[in-house]
Every structure is written in C-alpha cells, then in structure tokens.
N, C-alpha and C positions, 0 to 999 in steps of 0.2 A: 796425125794423132792416133795412137793405138788405143785398143780397148782397155778399160779398167778391169781390175780383178772382179769387181762386182758385176760388170757387164758380161764378162766371160762366164761367170757362175750362172747368170740369168739365162744366157744362151744354152748352157748345158741343161738347165732345168726345163727350158722350153722344148728342147729336142728330145728329151728322155721320155720314153713311153710309160714308165711306171711298172709296178709289180705284176699286173694282171697278164695272163697268157694272151689275152686279146688286145692288149695295149699296143700302140704303134709308135715307133721312134721316127723322127723326121731326118732325112738325109739332106745333103747340101742342095740338091735340085728342088726339093720341096720348100726348104727354107728360103731359097732365092725366089721361088714363086711367091711366097708370102711377102717378101720385101718388095717385089714388083707390085704386088697388090696394094701395099701401103703407099708406095710412091704415087700410084694412081688415085688412091683414096684422098691423099693430101695435096693433089694437084702439083706434084713436083716433077712432072715429066721433063721439063726443059733442063733440069739439072742432071738428067741421066739419059741423054740422047744416045750415048754409046751402048746402052743396054736394051735388049729387045723386051719391050714392055707390053707387047700385044699378047697378053696372057688371058686365059679364060676367066670369067667372073667367079668370085668365090662362091656366091650363091647362083646356081643356074646350070652347073655341069652335073649330068647324071652319073658320070664316072669320075670319082675322086682321084683315080689313078692318073688322070690327065693333068692334074694340077701340079705341074712341075716346070721348072725353068733350068735347063741344063746348060753347061758351058760357061757359067758365070762364077767367079770366085766369091763365095759367100761372105767371108770375113771382110774382104775389101769393100764389097757392096754395103755391108752393115756399117762399117766405119764411116763411109761417105755419107750415109743416110743420117746417122746420129749426129754428125758434125753440122748438118744443115737444120735439123728440126729437133727440138726438145721432146722428151717423153717417148721417142720412137722405140727405145728399148722395151718400155712397158707395153707399148702398142703391139710390138712383135710378140712379146710373151703372151698377151691376151689372145691375139689372133691364132698363135700356134696352139694354145690351150683349146680353143674352140675347134680348130681343125683336127686335132688329135681325138677329141670327143666324137666328132662326126665320123672319122675313120674307124674308131673303135666300134661305134654303133653299127656301121656297115658290116663289120666282122660278126657282130652279134646276130644281125639279120641272116647272115650266111650260115651261121653255125647253130642257132637255137634249134634244139631237137623238136621234131614232131612228137606230140605226146603218145603215150602207150595206152592200151586198153586198161591196164592196171590203174593208171592215174585217173582216167575219166569215165571208165565204164559204169560205176555205180550212179553217176549223175544222169545216165540215160533213163533211169526209172521214172524221173519226173516228166519225161516226154515220150516214154515208150508207147508205141502204137500210133503216134501222130505222124510218123514217117516210117518208111521201111527200115528194118534194122541196119542195112548197109548205109542208107542215107543219114540215119540218125548218128551212127558212130562217126561218120565223116564230119558231120556238123560239130560233134563234141571235140574231135581232134582240132579242127580249124579254130573253134572258139577258144580252146585252151591255148593254142599257139599264139593267137592274137593277144590274149590276156598276158601271156608271158612276155611277149615283145613290148607291149604297152608298159608293163611293170618295169622292165629294164630301161625303157625310154625315160620314165619318170625318175629312176635312180640316177642314170647318167646325166640327165639334165640338171638334177640337183647338185651333182658334183661340179658342174661348169657354170651354171647361170649366176648364182650368187657370188662365187669367187671372182669371176671376171669383172663384175661390177665393183667388187671390193678393191681389186687391184687397180682398176681404172681410176678410182678416186683416191688412190694412195693409202688404202687401208689393208687390213689383214683379216681373213676369216679364221675362226677358231672352232675346232671340234669341242664337244662337251668335255672330253677328258682333260684338255689343256686350257679351257676357257677361264678367263679371269672373272666372268660373271657367274656367281655362285647362287645356288638356290637359297633364298632367304638372306642373301648377302653374306653368308658365313659357311663354314664347313668345307668339305672337299668335293661335294657334288656340284659339278659345273653344268652350265647350259650352253649348248651350241649357239654361236652368234655369227651372223652373216658377215659382219665387218666391224672392226674397231679402228677408230682414228683418234689418237690421243685419248681423251677420256669420254669419247662418244661411242655408243654401241648402236649399230644400225641393224634394222630388220627390213629386208627387201621382200616385196611381194608383187607378183604380177597383178593379182586381183584378190580382193576379199569378197567372197560370195556369201549370199544370205543362207545358202544351204548349210544346215547345222552339221558339223562334224561331231564326233563323240563329245559328250559333255566334258570329259576329262581333258581331251585335246584342246577344246576351246578355253577351258580354265587355264591350261598351260600358256596359251597365247596371251591371256589377260594378265598372268602373273609375271611375264617376261619384263615389262617395264619396271615393275616394283623390285624385281631381283636386280635389275641394272642399277636402280637408285641405291639399293642397299649395299651394292658392291662398289659404289663410288663412281658410277658411270651415268651419263645422261643418255636416255633412250631416244632413238630417232626412228620413226616409222616412215618408210618410203613405199608407196603403193603406185604402180605405174598406170593402172587402169582406173579412171575416175568414176566408174559406174557406182552411184550411191546406193547404199542399203543400210539396214540397222546394224548389222555386224561391223561394217566398216566404221560407222559412227561410234559404236561402243569401243572398238579397239583404239580409235584415234583418241577418244576421251581418256582411256587408260594410260596412254603415253603422255598426254598433255597434263594430266592430273598430278604427275610426279615430277613436273618440271621439264618434260621432254617435248618433242615436236612431232608433228605429223604432216607429211607432204604428199599430196594426192594429185594424180594426173599431171597436168602441165606444171604445177608447182613442184612436183617430184622431179621432172626432167630439168626444170630451171635450177633446182637445188643441186642436182648431179652435175649440171653444166658448170656451176660456180665452183664446185670443189675439184672437178676433174681437170679443168683447164681446156683450152681449145683443141689440143691434139687428141687427148683421151676422150673428150666428149664426142669428137668425130667418130671414134671407134664405137662408143655407145650408141650413137645415132645410127650408124650403118649396120651394126651387127646385133643390136638389141631393140632399139626403138622402132626402126623402120620395119623389120620383119614382123614384130608383134603387132604393130599398127595395121599392117597389110592383112595379117591373118584375121584380126578382129573385123576389119571392113569386108573381107571376103567370106565371112561366115554365112553359109547358105540358109535360106528360109526352108528349103526342102532338100533333103539329102539326095545326092545322085546315086545311081546304081553302083554296087560294089561286087566284083567278081574275083574270086581267088581260084587259082589252078596251078598245078605242077606240070611242067612240060620240059623235056630235054634237060633235066637237071637244074631247072630254074623254077622259082615261084614267081608267078605273074599276078600282079595286083592291077586290076582294071577299075579305075574310078571314073565314072562317066565315060568319056572317050579318051582318057589319058591312061598311060601304062607305066608301071614300075616293074623292072626285072631284077630279081634277086638271085644271083648265082649261088647255088648251094654247095657248101663244102661237106666233108664227112660229118654227119651230125654227131654232136656230143652234148651231153647235158650241161647247161650253164646255170649254176645255182643262183637263185635270187639272194639278194642281201638286203639288210634293213636300210631304210632311208636314213640319210644323215651324211655328214661330211667325213672323209677319211681322217684318221687320227693325226696324220702328218700334214693336213691341208695348209696350216699356217707356215710350214717350212717349204712349201712347193712354189711359192710365188715371189714377186719382187719384194725386196726388203725396204720399207719406207724409212724416211729419216727418223721418225719417232712414232711409237704406237702407244 
C-alpha cells in the first residue's frame, strides 16, 4: 500500500527546515533514524528484524550528527510502519519537529556572537572597581552571551513545545494574525492560541508560578477564556505541573467561570492521554512528560559550580564534574525575535479531520 497525498505532504513538511538561515532540513539517513526510534518506542522490533535498529537514543547523544541510519530506503520503511500502527505519520512529524528544533539550537550555540564593548560597556559602571577592568569586561561579555543564549532557548522552545502537543492530540496551533479567537469576541485583533480542536481552545502551560509577571500580562492571561467564550469557543486550561498557588487557582477559576475546564497535573496528563490515543500519548510520555518530570525531580537544592572558557575554537561549559563542548563557527549576530508563534504555524503541521 503506497503513501497517500496527505502523508507525502506531511513528510515534506517534516523534512523541511524552514526559512531561517539556521534551520536544518532532514535527509533520508536522519529520517530513517527517526523511524527506527519510533519502532523502538512502540516496541515493534519484531516486525523489522531486517532493519538495523541498534541506534543511539534520541536523548543521550552529545553529538546530534551521529543520529542517522544510512543504507535503508526511507519511503519503504515509512510505508511498512504506517501499515502496522495508526498515527505513526503524526508521531514521525512531531519527532522530526523536535529534532529539527534541537539541531537548530545547536547551530545557535555555535554561532551566537560574543558581545562587544559597545553593547555591554556602560553596564560596567554598576560594578566598576569591584573587579579589575579586564575581569569585569570579561564577566559582562559572558553574562550577555548567556542571556542571549537563554533568550533564544525560550523562543525556540515556544515554537516547538505547544505545537507538538497540539499536533499530538489532533489539533492546530494558531498565531494571533490568523486566530479565530478575537479580543472581546469581535473585530480583527486575534489572540494566539496553543491549540484548537473543533470548538475547544486549549492553553498549555508547564507551570503557573506565583511570581507576578507584569500586571498587563497577567490581565491578558485572565482575559483569554472570556475571549474564547465570546468567540464561540470553550476554553480548556492544561497545566502539567500540579504545584498549587494562588495564581494557578485564579487562572483555573477564570476558565471554569465561563464554562471551560482546567486540568492540572495528573488530570492534565490523563486528559491528554484520552484525546491523543495510545500511539501519540506514547510520544507525549517519552518526549514531554518524562523529560520534564526528570528535570523537576533533579532540581538541585544547592547549585553546582559553573565554569565557562574558550579553548581551541570551542566553548567549554563545566557544570560540576560534567562538560559540554560547543564547537564555534564564524561568529555572526543572531537577532532576537519577539516571543510568539510563527505566522504560518497552523500551516506547518498535520491537518486534522476537522478543526
């Protein structure tokens, strides 16, 4: 049985890197690696004994360049897999999306420019005299570089975190420009929405903290469920971390008060499981739930030492007794962008039966 036109289009979307100079396209060897990973994730090894499945784990390799499986016909492999298991095409798309984001961020680490004196020099006035001038300017450079890297990490995570959950449960994310959720339920000003399934509008959050963001930003959060209701949609809040606090309670009440729902912690994962189905919830479990849970559990009571240095064209990050090596390319400024979904986000993923 051959691939459908929709499946071929999905493969093309999954493999394409996008418009950024740092975006990465996926070749056959990488795509076959992803399929082999899916086979292992879904315990289907017996069905593919003729294919070498002894590939490196998706999480665990320090060199993403090793995550390949050469010598296997990708399209044939894909056809066999989708004939055995439902939703594998969406699983492949979501895993490819995550892999491309990780590859792109690796390029960002390799290319993000070290700051200049013009950028950070005036900030030294606040600490001038506490260190020697040479030590202080070095501190300012490292501090700004780490800030830039963290800022890009937040942006790139935003582009992948909510969308892969949306696709996994059969929905579509929308940018503000094309969103059917309008401010006040009318007019042309739309609101970004993490996921829409039929007439339900989802808001995904890892955690709602008690730390107050700007009053305007928090007001926007509380207005979202009312805007959904006014636009003819039922708002659904999904918060993965169950840590209770007043902000979380206030936000949950805002959703429930307009006829929506709020799923927190284990209830959130149960709800996602029911919507996604067994295959795609396996994806969410392995690539969202388990990593986040592990990071929360491993949060240190006391931070280990951190050392940063440049040697032989590499940035070396030493955390406690562990190392990360970042091979540096020719530096070039990478501009920061505003947080938010790309304007064409809803066109980049699987097309559900109905939205």
